[in-house]
C-alpha positions in Angstrom: 137.1 -29.0 57.8 135.3 -31.7 55.8 135.8 -32.5 52.1 133.2 -33.5 49.6 132.5 -33.5 45.9 129.5 -32.3 44.0 127.2 -34.9 42.6 127.5 -35.7 38.9 124.5 -34.6 36.7 123.2 -38.2 36.8 123.5 -38.3 40.6 122.0 -34.9 40.9 118.6 -36.3 39.8 118.8 -38.7 42.7 119.7 -36.3 45.4 118.3 -36.7 48.9 118.5 -34.8 52.1 121.4 -37.0 53.4 124.8 -35.3 53.9 127.4 -35.9 51.2 130.2 -38.3 52.1 133.1 -36.3 53.6 136.6 -36.9 55.0 138.6 -34.7 57.4 140.9 -32.0 56.0 143.3 -29.8 57.8 141.7 -26.4 58.6 144.9 -24.4 58.8 145.1 -23.2 55.2 141.5 -21.9 55.2 141.9 -19.6 58.2 143.6 -16.8 56.1 140.9 -17.1 53.4 138.1 -16.8 56.0 139.9 -13.9 57.7 140.1 -12.0 54.4 136.4 -12.7 53.6 135.4 -10.9 56.9 137.9 -8.1 56.5 138.4 -5.4 57.6 137.3 -7.0 60.9 140.1 -8.6 62.9 138.8 -11.9 64.2 140.5 -13.9 66.9 142.6 -16.9 66.0 140.3 -19.1 68.0 137.3 -17.9 65.9 139.0 -18.6 62.6 140.1 -22.0 63.7 136.5 -22.8 64.8 135.0 -21.7 61.5 137.6 -23.5 59.4 137.2 -26.6 61.4 133.5 -26.7 60.9 133.6 -25.9 57.1 133.0 -28.4 54.3 135.2 -28.2 51.2 132.9 -28.8 48.2 134.4 -29.5 44.7 132.5 -28.9 41.5 133.6 -29.5 37.9 133.2 -26.8 35.3 129.6 -26.5 34.1 126.2 -26.1 35.9 126.3 -25.7 39.7 124.3 -28.6 40.8 123.6 -28.0 44.5 119.9 -27.4 45.0 120.0 -25.2 48.2 122.5 -23.4 50.4 120.8 -25.2 53.3 121.9 -28.6 52.2 123.3 -30.7 53.8 123.1 -28.0 56.5 122.4 -24.2 56.3 125.7 -22.6 55.4 127.4 -19.5 54.0 129.4 -20.4 50.8 132.8 -19.0 50.1 134.7 -19.6 46.9 138.1 -21.2 47.6 139.4 -21.8 44.1 138.3 -21.2 40.6 135.8 -18.8 38.9 132.0 -18.8 38.9 129.5 -16.8 36.8 126.4 -15.5 38.7 123.2 -14.0 37.2 119.9 -15.3 36.0 119.1 -18.5 34.1 118.0 -18.0 30.5 115.4 -19.8 28.5 118.1 -22.2 27.2 119.1 -23.2 30.8 122.4 -21.3 30.8 123.3 -18.5 33.2 123.1 -15.0 31.7 126.0 -13.6 33.6 125.6 -10.4 35.6 128.9 -10.7 37.6 131.6 -13.2 38.3 133.4 -14.2 41.5 136.9 -15.5 42.3 138.7 -16.9 45.3 137.9 -15.3 48.6 134.4 -14.0 47.5 131.1 -15.1 48.8 128.8 -17.2 46.6 125.9 -17.0 49.0 125.1 -15.6 52.5 121.5 -14.6 52.9 119.9 -17.6 51.0 120.7 -20.1 53.8 119.1 -18.0 56.5 115.5 -18.6 55.5 113.6 -21.8 54.8 113.4 -23.6 52.4 116.6 -21.8 51.3 117.3 -20.6 47.8 120.2 -19.3 45.9 119.7 -15.6 45.3 121.5 -15.9 41.9 121.8 -18.7 39.4 125.4 -20.0 39.1 127.7 -21.8 36.8 131.3 -22.9 37.3 133.6 -21.4 34.7 136.4 -23.7 35.9 136.7 -26.5 38.3 135.9 -24.9 41.7 136.3 -25.5 45.4 134.0 -23.9 47.9 133.9 -23.7 51.6 130.5 -24.2 53.1 130.6 -22.7 56.6 127.7 -23.8 58.7 125.4 -21.2 60.2 125.5 -23.1 63.5 129.3 -22.6 63.6 128.9 -18.9 62.9 126.3 -18.5 65.6 128.6 -20.2 68.0 131.4 -17.8 66.9 129.1 -14.8 67.8 129.3 -15.9 71.5 133.1 -16.7 71.3 134.4 -13.5 69.8 132.9 -9.9 70.4 134.4 -8.9 67.0 132.5 -11.5 65.1 128.8 -10.2 65.2 129.7 -6.8 63.7 131.8 -8.6 61.0 129.0 -11.0 60.3 126.5 -8.1 60.0 129.0 -6.1 57.8 129.1 -8.9 55.2 125.3 -9.0 55.0 125.2 -5.2 54.8 127.7 -5.2 51.9 125.5 -7.8 50.1 122.4 -5.7 50.5 124.3 -2.8 49.1 125.5 -4.8 46.1 121.9 -5.9 45.4 120.7 -2.3 45.7 123.4 -1.2 43.4 122.4 -3.8 40.9 118.8 -2.6 41.0 120.0 1.0 40.6 122.0 -0.1 37.6 119.0 -1.7 36.0 116.9 1.4 36.2 119.7 3.8 35.4 120.0 4.7 31.7 123.4 6.3 32.2 126.0 3.8 31.0 128.9 5.9 32.4 127.4 5.9 35.9 126.8 2.2 35.7 130.5 1.6 34.6 131.7 4.0 37.4 129.8 2.0 40.0 131.2 -1.3 38.6 134.8 0.1 38.8 134.4 1.4 42.3 133.1 -2.0 43.6 136.3 -3.6 42.3 138.9 -1.1 43.4 141.7 -2.6 45.6 142.6 -1.2 49.0 145.1 1.7 48.8 147.0 4.2 50.9 145.7 7.8 51.1 146.7 9.8 48.0 148.0 6.7 46.1 146.9 6.2 42.5 144.7 3.1 42.0 145.7 0.5 39.5 144.0 -2.8 38.7 143.5 -5.1 35.7 140.0 -5.9 34.4 139.4 -9.5 35.6 137.7 -10.7 32.3 137.0 -9.7 28.7 135.3 -6.4 28.2 132.5 -8.2 26.3 131.7 -10.2 29.4 131.8 -7.1 31.6 129.5 -5.2 29.2 127.0 -8.2 29.4 127.1 -8.0 33.2 126.3 -4.2 33.0 123.4 -4.7 30.5 125.2 -2.8 27.7 126.8 -3.5 24.4 130.6 -3.8 24.1 130.5 -0.6 22.0 128.7 1.3 24.7 131.2 0.1 27.3 134.1 1.2 25.1 132.5 4.6 24.6 131.9 5.0 28.4 135.6 4.1 29.1 136.7 6.6 26.5 134.6 9.3 28.1 136.1 8.6 31.5 139.6 8.6 29.9 139.0 11.8 28.0 137.8 13.5 31.2 141.0 12.5 33.0 139.1 10.3 35.5 140.8 7.0 34.5 143.7 5.9 32.4 143.1 2.9 30.1 145.9 0.7 28.6 144.3 -2.4 27.2 142.9 -4.2 30.3 144.9 -2.1 32.8 142.9 0.6 34.5 144.4 3.5 36.5 142.0 5.7 38.5 143.3 9.2 38.4 140.4 11.1 39.9 138.6 9.0 42.5 136.4 11.8 43.7 135.1 12.5 40.2 134.5 8.7 39.7 132.5 8.6 42.9 130.4 11.6 41.9 129.6 9.9 38.6 128.7 6.7 40.4 126.3 8.4 42.8 124.5 10.4 40.0 120.8 9.8 40.0 119.4 8.3 36.8 118.0 10.8 34.3 114.3 10.8 34.2 112.8 10.3 30.7 110.2 12.8 29.5 106.8 11.4 28.5 106.9 10.4 24.8 110.7 10.2 24.7 
């Protein structure tokens, strides 16, 4: 794996197509992170070693994400290694209007590097100092010929991203705040054994989550209360317990209500 650091804002204005300076880093600690990012596929040790060895470790300070393209210095998939990033659209003031956030082990970008000239599908800001793994597409294409399990794993990550984008579009057109919240909760549920109750802690302030969902904090609180009153979830501060997964799934799949003309 290669190690590099993001350019400073002053250096960013002088960026060229040259690769960033890099130094070798041991790939061993990154193999588990890459394996988890492609779960539930089970990739061969040789494949993980190959991907980790080809990756660049990119460090960025808190603030604007300064890299101009997921194809520089070479087309890559970008995986968050440490820290937290906000993703969304860039507002008129230049700051990111957050629609979602990602943490370690989540993909920052996959599809954007696969077309020329290559663009980030979402604007990004680093909430904290972050480290990312940039895994070259060339290395992933080589992995496809090395490991029969890798092509379907590769495709599954892309399919999940398409589903996330589709869900985001559905959320935009849906006027049902409860359905929007239900979909958001389902996307963040941890793995579980059959029949086990699901517990997790909201990863950020409710106000930030409400902003991601395009609703006010009050609307989100009311939606959580409705889910709680219906016995679908239990809420204790930031701790959420899903008591009726089937009901939550039915709410999430509900079609948006059509508005009547003039209403």
